[in-house]
C-alpha positions in Angstrom: -16.0 4.5 22.5 -12.7 5.3 20.7 -13.4 8.0 18.0 -12.9 7.6 14.4 -10.2 10.6 13.9 -8.2 8.6 17.2 -8.9 5.0 15.6 -7.5 6.2 12.0 -4.4 8.0 13.6 -3.7 4.9 15.5 -0.9 2.9 14.2 -2.3 -0.7 15.0 -5.4 0.5 13.1 -3.2 1.4 9.8 -1.4 -2.1 10.0 -4.1 -4.4 10.9 -5.9 -2.7 7.7 -3.6 -2.9 5.0 -2.4 -6.7 6.8 -5.9 -7.5 5.4 -6.0 -6.0 2.2 -2.7 -8.0 1.8 -4.6 -11.3 2.8 -7.2 -10.8 0.5 -5.3 -10.1 -2.3 -3.3 -13.2 -1.8 -6.2 -15.4 -1.2 -8.1 -14.4 -4.0 -4.6 -15.1 -6.1 -4.1 -18.4 -4.6 -7.8 -19.4 -5.8 -7.9 -17.4 -9.2 -4.8 -19.7 -10.1 -4.9 -22.8 -7.7 -1.9 -22.5 -5.8 -0.9 -24.0 -2.5 0.8 -21.9 0.1 3.6 -23.8 -0.4 4.1 -22.9 -4.2 3.7 -19.4 -3.1 6.5 -19.9 -0.2 8.9 -21.4 -3.1 8.0 -19.0 -5.6 9.0 -16.1 -2.9 11.9 -18.2 -1.3 10.2 -18.2 2.1 8.8 -20.9 4.2 5.2 -22.2 4.2 4.9 -20.9 7.7 5.8 -17.3 6.3 2.9 -17.7 3.9 0.4 -19.3 6.7 1.5 -15.9 8.7 0.2 -13.7 5.9 -2.8 -15.5 5.3 -3.6 -15.1 9.2 -2.5 -11.6 9.4 0.0 -12.6 11.7 2.7 -10.6 9.4 4.7 -7.3 9.4 5.8 -7.2 5.5 9.4 -5.7 4.8 8.7 -3.0 1.8 10.6 -5.5 -0.5 9.1 -8.1 0.6 5.9 -6.5 -0.4 7.0 -5.6 -3.4 8.1 -9.0 -4.6 4.4 -10.4 -3.3 2.8 -7.9 -5.5 4.9 -8.4 -8.3 4.3 -12.2 -8.3 0.3 -11.4 -8.2 1.0 -9.2 -11.2 0.4 -6.1 -9.7 2.6 -3.0 -8.4 1.7 -1.6 -5.1 1.2 1.7 -4.9 2.1 4.5 -1.6 0.2 7.4 -0.8 0.6 10.2 2.0 -2.9 12.1 2.6 -3.6 14.6 5.4 -5.1 13.1 8.1 -8.2 15.0 7.7 -8.8 13.6 4.1 -8.4 10.1 5.1 -11.1 10.6 7.3 -13.3 11.9 4.4 -12.5 9.1 2.8 -13.0 6.5 5.1 -15.8 8.0 6.4 -17.5 8.1 3.6 -16.6 4.1 2.4 -15.2 5.6 -0.5 -12.1 3.9 -2.3 -10.9 7.3 -3.9 -10.5 10.8 -2.0 -13.6 12.6 -3.0 -11.6 15.4 -3.6 -9.3 14.2 -6.1 -6.0 13.9 -7.2 -5.7 17.5 -4.9 -5.9 15.6 -2.0 -3.4 12.8 -2.1 0.6 13.7 -2.8 2.0 10.9 -3.9 6.0 10.4 -3.2 8.7 8.2 -4.7 10.0 5.6 -2.1 13.5 6.9 -2.5 15.0 9.6 -4.7 17.4 8.4 -7.3 20.6 10.5 -9.1 20.7 11.2 -12.2 23.1 8.4 -13.7 25.2 11.3 -16.0 25.4 14.4 -13.5 25.5 12.3 -10.1 23.4 14.6 -8.4 19.7 14.2 -7.1 17.1 15.2 -10.0 15.8 18.1 -7.8 12.7 19.5 -6.0 9.8 19.0 -8.3 7.1 21.5 -7.5 3.5 21.0 -7.0 0.8 21.9 -10.6 -1.9 23.8 -9.1 -5.5 22.4 -10.3 -7.3 24.0 -13.0 -10.0 25.6 -11.7 -13.7 24.6 -12.6 -16.3 27.0 -13.8 
């Protein structure tokens, strides 16, 4: 039997988990709005078979398509990077949020944008130390 630690580090596990969440979100949206696969496909500019693949979990999104699908549902996908240990703690407990609070996650912008005025990148950002609790 494979350990949770090895399982959570395996790319296929994470891909399956995220595919299942995209499926769940899309199916809920379709049910709530009485939409067909064809209507979703027309809105996204893809084939009905592509939407069918999403609903069967047989897909590997580009980030752009994931964002388009999310925005169509009136949602914004978020991306966070957490240490493997923090992920194990959160997933092992079945929590949807990290038990360590915001300190456990480091949100990273998808791309650095250049300042329009100076043409320079905005520079490095420094982490804010969490306040101590008494």
